[in-house]
C-alpha positions as CSV (number, residue, x, y, z in Angstrom):
1,M,-7.7,0.7,17.3
2,V,-7.3,-2.1,14.8
3,L,-5.2,-4.8,16.2
4,R,-3.6,-8.3,14.8
5,R,-2.2,-10.2,17.8
6,L,0.9,-11.9,16.6
7,T,2.4,-12.8,20.1
8,G,1.5,-12.4,23.5
9,L,3.8,-9.2,23.5
10,L,3.5,-7.6,20.4
11,S,0.4,-6.6,18.1
12,L,0.4,-5.4,14.6
13,V,-1.7,-1.7,14.7
14,A,-3.0,-0.5,11.5
15,A,-1.4,2.6,11.9
16,G,-4.4,5.1,10.7
17,C,-7.0,3.3,12.0
18,G,-8.7,6.4,13.1
19,G,-8.0,5.6,16.8
20,T,-7.8,9.3,17.5
21,P,-10.5,11.2,16.2
22,P,-9.7,15.1,15.7
23,A,-9.7,17.0,18.7
24,S,-12.5,19.0,17.7
25,P,-14.8,18.4,14.8
26,P,-13.9,19.7,11.3
27,A,-16.1,22.9,10.1
28,P,-19.2,21.9,7.9
29,Y,-18.3,21.5,4.0
30,S,-17.4,25.2,3.2
31,S,-13.9,25.9,2.1
32,P,-12.2,28.8,3.5
33,A,-10.8,31.4,1.0
34,P,-8.1,29.4,-1.2
35,M,-4.4,29.9,-0.4
36,D,-2.0,30.3,-3.5
37,A,-0.1,27.1,-3.7
38,P,3.7,27.8,-3.4
39,A,5.6,27.6,-6.7
40,S,7.0,24.1,-7.3
41,P,10.6,24.1,-5.8
42,P,13.5,22.8,-8.0
43,P,14.6,19.1,-8.2
44,P,15.9,17.8,-4.6
45,A,19.5,18.8,-4.0
46,T,22.0,16.9,-1.9
47,R,24.2,17.9,1.0
48,G,27.0,15.7,1.7
49,G,25.7,12.9,-0.3
50,Y,22.3,12.9,1.4
51,P,19.0,14.0,-0.2
52,D,17.7,17.7,0.7
53,L,15.1,16.4,2.8
54,T,13.6,19.9,3.6
55,T,12.7,20.2,0.1
56,V,11.3,16.8,-0.6
57,A,9.1,17.1,2.8
58,E,7.8,20.6,1.8
59,R,6.8,19.3,-1.9
60,A,5.4,15.8,-0.6
61,S,3.3,17.3,2.3
62,Q,1.4,19.5,-0.2
63,S,0.0,16.1,-1.7
64,V,-1.2,14.5,2.0
65,V,-4.5,15.1,3.3
66,S,-5.9,14.6,6.7
67,I,-9.3,12.5,6.6
68,A,-12.1,12.4,8.8
69,I,-15.2,10.0,8.8
70,W,-18.5,9.9,10.2
71,K,-20.5,6.9,11.0
72,P,-24.2,6.5,10.4
73,G,-26.4,8.3,13.2
74,R,-23.2,10.2,14.8
75,D,-22.8,13.8,14.6
76,Q,-19.2,13.8,15.6
77,P,-16.2,12.3,13.6
78,A,-15.8,8.7,14.6
79,G,-12.2,8.3,13.2
80,A,-9.5,10.0,11.3
81,G,-6.5,8.8,8.9
82,S,-4.5,10.1,6.0
83,G,-4.5,10.1,2.2
84,V,-2.4,11.1,-0.9
85,I,-3.7,13.1,-3.8
86,L,-3.1,11.4,-7.2
87,D,-4.4,13.7,-9.5
88,D,-6.1,17.1,-9.9
89,E,-9.6,15.5,-10.8
90,G,-9.5,14.7,-7.2
91,A,-8.4,11.1,-6.9
92,I,-7.2,10.3,-3.3
93,V,-5.7,6.9,-2.2
94,T,-6.0,5.8,1.6
95,N,-6.3,2.7,3.4
96,H,-9.6,0.5,3.5
97,H,-9.6,0.3,7.3
98,V,-9.5,4.2,7.6
99,I,-12.9,4.8,5.6
100,E,-14.7,1.5,6.5
101,G,-18.2,1.9,7.5
102,A,-18.0,5.8,6.8
103,S,-21.3,7.5,6.1
104,R,-19.7,10.7,5.2
105,I,-15.9,11.4,4.5
106,Q,-14.0,14.7,4.5
107,V,-10.5,15.7,3.4
108,R,-8.5,18.4,4.5
109,T,-5.7,19.4,2.6
110,Y,-2.5,21.3,3.5
111,D,-3.6,24.5,2.9
112,R,-6.9,23.7,4.9
113,R,-9.2,23.5,2.1
114,L,-12.0,21.1,2.9
115,Y,-13.6,18.4,0.4
116,N,-16.2,15.9,1.1
117,A,-15.3,12.7,-0.6
118,E,-16.9,9.8,-2.2
119,V,-15.6,6.2,-2.5
120,V,-14.9,4.7,-5.9
121,G,-13.3,1.3,-4.6
122,S,-12.2,0.0,-1.4
123,D,-11.2,-3.7,-0.2
124,D,-10.1,-5.2,3.2
125,R,-7.9,-7.9,1.3
126,V,-5.5,-5.3,0.1
127,D,-6.5,-2.3,2.7
128,L,-6.6,0.1,-0.2
129,A,-9.3,2.5,-0.9
130,L,-9.7,5.0,-3.7
131,L,-11.6,8.0,-2.8
132,R,-12.8,11.2,-5.4
133,A,-13.0,14.7,-3.7
134,L,-16.0,16.7,-4.8
135,G,-16.1,20.2,-5.9
136,D,-13.4,22.4,-7.5
137,T,-10.3,20.1,-7.5
138,S,-8.2,22.3,-9.9
139,K,-5.8,23.6,-7.4
140,L,-5.2,20.0,-5.7
141,T,-1.4,19.5,-5.8
142,P,-0.7,15.7,-6.8
143,I,2.0,13.5,-5.7
144,S,4.8,12.3,-8.2
145,V,4.7,8.6,-8.2
146,G,8.1,6.6,-8.0
147,D,9.1,3.0,-8.8
148,S,8.8,1.2,-5.6
149,S,10.7,-1.9,-7.1
150,A,13.8,0.5,-7.1
151,L,14.1,0.9,-3.2
152,R,17.3,-0.2,-1.9
153,L,17.8,-1.6,1.6
154,G,19.2,1.6,3.8
155,E,17.5,4.3,1.6
156,W,16.2,7.2,3.2
157,V,12.7,7.6,3.1
158,L,9.9,9.9,4.8
159,A,6.5,9.2,6.3
160,V,4.3,12.1,5.7
161,G,0.5,11.9,7.4
162,N,-1.9,12.9,10.1
163,P,-0.7,11.2,13.5
164,Y,-3.1,11.6,16.3
165,G,-4.9,14.1,14.2
166,L,-2.1,16.7,14.2
167,G,-2.0,17.0,10.4
168,R,1.0,17.5,8.1
169,T,3.6,15.7,10.2
170,V,6.6,14.3,8.6
171,T,9.2,11.6,9.8
172,V,12.3,10.2,8.4
173,G,14.0,6.8,8.4
174,I,15.4,4.2,6.0
175,V,14.0,1.0,4.2
176,S,14.5,-1.7,6.6
177,A,13.5,-4.4,4.4
178,K,11.2,-5.2,1.3
179,G,8.8,-7.8,0.0
180,R,7.5,-8.7,3.5
181,A,4.6,-10.9,2.5
182,D,4.2,-13.3,5.6
183,V,3.3,-10.6,8.4
184,G,-0.1,-12.1,9.0
185,L,-2.2,-8.8,8.5
186,L,-3.7,-8.9,5.0
187,D,-4.7,-11.6,2.4
188,F,-2.4,-10.4,-0.2
189,E,0.9,-8.7,1.2
190,D,4.1,-7.4,-0.2
191,F,5.2,-4.6,2.5
192,I,7.9,-2.2,2.7
193,Q,9.2,-2.1,6.1
194,T,10.6,1.2,7.5
195,D,11.8,2.6,10.8
196,A,10.4,5.9,9.8
197,A,8.3,6.9,13.0
198,I,4.6,6.0,11.9
199,N,1.7,6.3,14.3
200,P,-2.2,5.8,14.7
201,G,-3.4,8.4,12.1
202,N,-0.5,7.8,9.7
203,S,-2.4,5.0,7.7
204,G,-3.3,6.1,4.2
205,G,-0.3,8.6,4.3
206,A,2.9,8.8,2.0
207,L,6.0,6.9,2.0
208,I,8.5,9.2,0.1
209,N,11.8,8.7,-1.3
210,G,14.6,10.8,-1.6
211,A,13.7,12.3,-4.9
212,G,10.0,13.4,-3.4
213,Q,8.3,10.6,-5.0
214,L,5.4,8.5,-3.6
215,V,6.8,4.9,-3.0
216,G,4.4,3.5,-0.2
217,I,1.1,3.9,1.3
218,N,1.7,3.6,5.2
219,T,-0.4,1.2,6.6
220,A,0.5,-0.7,10.0
221,I,3.1,-0.9,12.9
222,L,4.6,-3.5,15.0
223,S,4.3,-2.4,18.6
224,R,4.0,-3.3,22.3
225,S,2.3,0.0,23.1
226,G,0.5,1.2,20.2
227,G,2.9,3.8,19.0
228,S,5.8,3.9,16.7
229,Q,8.9,1.3,17.9
230,G,10.5,1.5,14.7
231,I,8.8,-1.2,12.7
232,G,6.5,0.2,10.0
233,F,4.8,-1.3,7.0
234,A,3.8,0.2,3.7
235,I,2.1,-0.9,0.4
236,P,4.6,-0.2,-2.2
237,S,3.3,2.2,-4.8
238,N,3.6,-0.3,-7.8
239,V,1.0,-2.6,-6.0
240,A,-1.1,-0.2,-5.0
241,G,-1.1,1.4,-8.3
242,R,-2.3,-2.0,-9.9
243,I,-5.1,-2.3,-7.5
244,L,-6.0,1.4,-8.1
245,E,-6.4,0.6,-11.8
246,L,-8.8,-2.2,-10.8
247,F,-10.7,0.2,-8.8
248,K,-11.0,2.7,-11.4
249,A,-12.1,0.2,-14.2
250,H,-14.4,-1.9,-12.0
251,G,-15.0,-0.3,-8.8
252,A,-13.8,-3.4,-7.0
253,F,-10.5,-5.5,-6.5
254,Q,-10.6,-8.2,-9.0
255,R,-8.2,-10.9,-8.0
256,G,-5.8,-12.1,-10.6
257,Y,-5.4,-15.8,-11.4
258,I,-2.6,-18.0,-12.6
259,G,-3.3,-21.6,-12.0
260,A,-0.3,-22.8,-10.3
261,S,0.9,-23.8,-6.6
262,A,4.2,-22.6,-5.4
263,Q,6.8,-23.3,-2.4
264,E,10.0,-21.8,-1.2
265,L,13.4,-23.3,-2.5
266,N,15.0,-25.5,-0.1
267,P,18.6,-24.3,0.6
268,E,20.1,-27.4,-1.4
269,M,18.0,-26.8,-4.4
270,A,19.0,-22.8,-4.2
271,E,22.4,-23.5,-4.0
272,S,22.4,-26.4,-7.0
273,L,20.8,-23.7,-9.1
274,G,23.0,-21.0,-8.0
275,L,19.9,-18.7,-7.1
276,A,19.6,-16.6,-4.1
277,A,15.9,-16.7,-4.1
278,G,12.9,-18.0,-6.1
279,V,9.7,-20.3,-5.7
280,L,9.4,-23.9,-7.0
281,I,6.1,-24.4,-9.0
282,G,4.3,-27.4,-8.1
283,R,1.0,-28.4,-9.8
284,V,-0.1,-26.7,-12.7
285,T,-3.7,-26.5,-13.7
286,P,-4.4,-28.0,-17.0
287,S,-5.7,-25.2,-19.7
288,G,-5.2,-22.5,-17.0
289,P,-3.1,-19.3,-17.5
290,A,0.2,-20.8,-16.4
291,D,-0.3,-23.9,-18.3
292,A,-1.2,-21.6,-21.8
293,G,2.0,-19.4,-21.0
294,G,4.3,-22.5,-21.1
295,L,4.8,-22.5,-17.3
296,R,5.6,-26.3,-16.0
297,T,5.8,-28.2,-12.9
298,G,9.5,-28.1,-11.5
299,D,10.1,-24.7,-12.9
300,V,11.4,-22.1,-10.3
301,V,10.0,-18.3,-10.8
302,T,12.7,-15.9,-9.8
303,S,10.7,-12.7,-10.5
304,I,7.3,-11.0,-11.9
305,D,8.0,-8.0,-14.1
306,D,11.3,-7.5,-12.9
307,E,10.2,-7.9,-9.3
308,L,12.2,-10.5,-7.2
309,V,10.1,-13.3,-6.0
310,E,11.6,-14.5,-2.7
311,T,8.4,-16.2,-1.3
312,S,5.4,-18.0,-2.3
313,G,3.3,-15.4,-0.4
314,R,4.9,-12.6,-2.5
315,L,4.1,-14.7,-5.6
316,R,0.6,-14.8,-4.6
317,T,0.3,-11.1,-3.9
318,L,2.2,-10.2,-7.2
319,I,-0.4,-12.4,-9.3
320,A,-3.5,-11.2,-7.3
321,T,-2.8,-7.4,-7.6
322,G,-2.2,-7.9,-11.2
323,G,-5.8,-8.4,-12.1
324,P,-7.6,-10.4,-14.8
325,G,-6.5,-9.8,-18.1
326,R,-3.1,-8.3,-17.4
327,K,0.2,-9.9,-18.9
328,V,3.0,-10.8,-16.8
329,V,6.6,-11.5,-17.5
330,L,7.9,-14.4,-15.6
331,A,11.8,-14.9,-15.3
332,V,11.9,-18.6,-15.0
333,V,14.9,-21.2,-14.5
334,R,14.1,-24.9,-15.9
335,G,16.9,-27.1,-15.1
336,K,20.2,-25.2,-16.3
337,E,17.9,-23.0,-18.7
338,K,16.8,-19.4,-18.1
339,L,13.7,-18.7,-19.8
340,T,11.2,-15.7,-20.0
341,L,7.6,-16.5,-20.2
342,T,4.5,-14.4,-20.7
343,V,1.1,-15.4,-19.2
344,E,-1.9,-13.5,-19.5
345,L,-3.6,-13.5,-15.8
346,G,-7.3,-15.0,-15.4
347,S,-9.9,-14.4,-13.1
348,A,-9.9,-16.4,-9.5
349,P,-12.5,-19.0,-9.6
350,A,-15.6,-19.2,-7.5
351,G,-14.5,-20.0,-3.9
352,Q,-11.0,-18.5,-4.5
353,S,-11.7,-14.9,-4.2
354,Q,-10.0,-14.7,-0.6
355,G,-6.8,-16.9,-1.3
356,S,-5.6,-16.3,2.3
357,E,-4.0,-18.8,4.7
358,H,-4.0,-15.8,7.5
359,P,-7.2,-16.0,9.7
360,K,-9.0,-12.6,9.8
361,S,-11.0,-13.3,13.0
362,S,-8.3,-11.7,15.0
363,I,-8.9,-8.0,13.5
364,T,-11.2,-6.2,15.8
365,G,-12.3,-2.6,16.3
366,G,-12.4,-1.1,12.8
367,N,-11.9,2.6,12.9
368,E,-13.7,3.2,15.9
369,P,-12.2,5.7,18.5
């Protein structure tokens, strides 16, 4: 099981690191007789002002798969996790740590169809992987993808996945926090925090909003025991979407680059500018993307593409996951003036491909049982 030690008492546990292989190995690749997928239910209703979570859960669970992996030289599965179907051509998103080192990957749908899968792209810096299911994928049920930036604190969400190899499990909770960018698990972080129960095997599964839309990929938990203790983390769908576009185009994560340093505002400066959040721009690299886009030393960036920027870590993540060539819109405060700047991101210079202040040496174990 993947662990990152935070203190003497707490660990960050990659929630689906395959620490629990399936109780019995899946059958060889030979899909059972197809089952007709249920008709799509009507849009979710509300009951007493709350989302009808039964309808949401039934619909979303059709788009979440269980994943089993085999390692070289092994006859038995070496790990298990979850994934989410993105289209009817077989695209499936999961976590990098779920499939890391796999020589064979097999996915199982809610109606027990089995598919072998291949890796399109995967990267440990963002802990995401894009798979493609092989064979007839016409009856796969894609998820509806939502706007993770629209999530609000206290909003109801559901976690759907494969905890402990049980398959098709749904838990419910709320959005506890957004924009967690300094957790210390990945190079580039922008986590949604939730108290929906997430356990080993849930990694790569879906975090769903009350409308039944994918808003996050469940990735890690903060735990003393290795099981859920009410603090789980998911990669927002908006961030994941940008990275998956890079996987599709290049087969790899290519980090975006802006050419500027940043730091958090101190309380006095934030109060003087009338801002609740933002980051102060330090050095701007001459002739770099930020310079070309008009960003200056002393500017305060408050959002990127309408996503709030509260910390320098979140700024780094939003820029890095944008990818080279992407044009981003920055909301900037310069003195008493509010500006909107458009910057075309470049490629990270050689030697800056990682860009993390967090040591990776404390990650151990991979997806071994």
